[in-house]
C-alpha angles and dihedrals in degrees: 000000000000090000091054090050092050092048094047119103121254089249092055092047092051094048091049090048091052093051093045091048093050092049093048092046094051092047091050091048093048101042110014104034093111096046106106095203093053092046095047101036105030108025102031093025121039099014094044093048095047093046094046093049092050094050091045090052090053093047089048089066098045102082099042092041095050094044098044096040093046093050089050091047096049093049089046091059091066095211140053090226090067090049093052091046093051092045093052092047091050094049093048091046094051094047091047096050091045090053090049090048096054090044090055090047094051092046093053093042093051091048095049099030100206114201094024113152097019093108096190120188117237096240091059093072110042117178137162111224125193120245116251115243120246114264091234090057091050091052092048090046091057090077110074115227086192115025092191091055090047089055093045090052093040091233095174099194092051091047091051092050093049093046091050092051091045092049092050090049091051089053092049092049092072116195095007090048090055090065090053090048092053089052092051092047090053091045090050090055091050092050090050088057088052087054088054091053093052092045089057087067092049100103092053093045094046091048092053095046095048094043093052093046093055093039092057100033101035121179100280093076090066099052100078090048097039096125094052092041094052094046092052091046092049092049091049093051093045091052094045099046098026110037096031093046091052092049092048093049097044104035105023096031090222131139109256091206093056090043094054091044089057093043096054096099092049092049090048091051091049092047094050097044098035086211125114091192094053089051094054096096093050094042094049093048092049094046091052103034101032106026096037100236114155117246091239088068103030094050088061106033099046100052092038090050092049087056104042108011107094107156092145093050090048089054091052090050093051095051093039091053092055092041094051091045089053093046092054094038095243119148120223123205131209090266090056091051091051089049090052090052093049096042095046092047096050092040090060086070099028095059098039114144094013118131114245089022096164093055092044093050093047091048089052092052095046092050091048093059097036099253123144110266090210087075087082088079090066095065100038093089095062097031098093097070092038089050089057092051095045091049088057089051091048095053091044088055090053090054092047090051090050092053095045094047092043090053091052090050095045087243098122119105104208092185089065092046094049094046109090095198111025125088127196107262117248118257109271 
């Protein structure tokens, strides 16, 4: 048995860990929820510690990986024109897929009408929502006054801006810059080996995270909100396996089945951690070594996507808007739906890097169409599991964007993508 486990692929180990964790979590919630020892020692003790350590280890790699890899990628492009071209393509792609995502969500929600007939009064669902920051402040905040502080706080947009400027300066420095580039290339290879070390702990970390989630949430929390939950889930799956498959087939000329097979570990990581930022190291390594995207593209599109690409969150907003309108008996017109699409799409960039971004973005959308913001309290109970699913959709979208843009830049190695076993060797 142990030999079979050792010989199994990382993907198989992660999937088995997810299933085992879910089964254990549900059993604990159903039969041992009231046992103080189990709750204190197992759920809030062992599982919490293991899960927290795993997520912390992933986050530990994010800042050095993004900065070093992006500097290496920018200098590898050889020109600032290529950088500007890739950046524009990435921004357009992310805005387009977010608009498509919220359109799918609204269409399904209008067709199914979750929450219709509940007629809840406003005072029954009080909630205090944060105010969304002004877009001008977000743009100003992209430039780090203190790069060290930006790295300490893991402010991804500021880190990206500083890394881009640093990479361009290295390129402009000529011969002296080449010495710096060699150092960053070597450092990038070392960090990738650190990613391998952390990924070796993935099955244990995934097991602990999933087990604790189901042990604390259980299944009962989803029953009252089943209609909303299923509509959001259906929209997420349709966008992931429908929209993304079409984009891969048409623009990247890649097999969606092979793509999703290679992305399984990344999607499992994202699902278990519910954090796009924590999944950056795993996603970037997979995009480069398994999908064949050159580092010059992946080092930019993956961290940028983890910061501003929120297709899954946009889907939640679309369904939640219709759901909350139905719950309070408020009718929305076509103009309101168009406003939801525009607001949710732009908010995916405008609120990048802000804590509690999902709540802020949903509050923005609700205010824009005149719906009570306190309706957010209705969906908080079921949001944990949906957050896990939409994070998996978000990171998958980052990988799709990387493949599509890499194909357009002739920076996609199809031999790597078509090889089921081989990975591109790390830079020596």
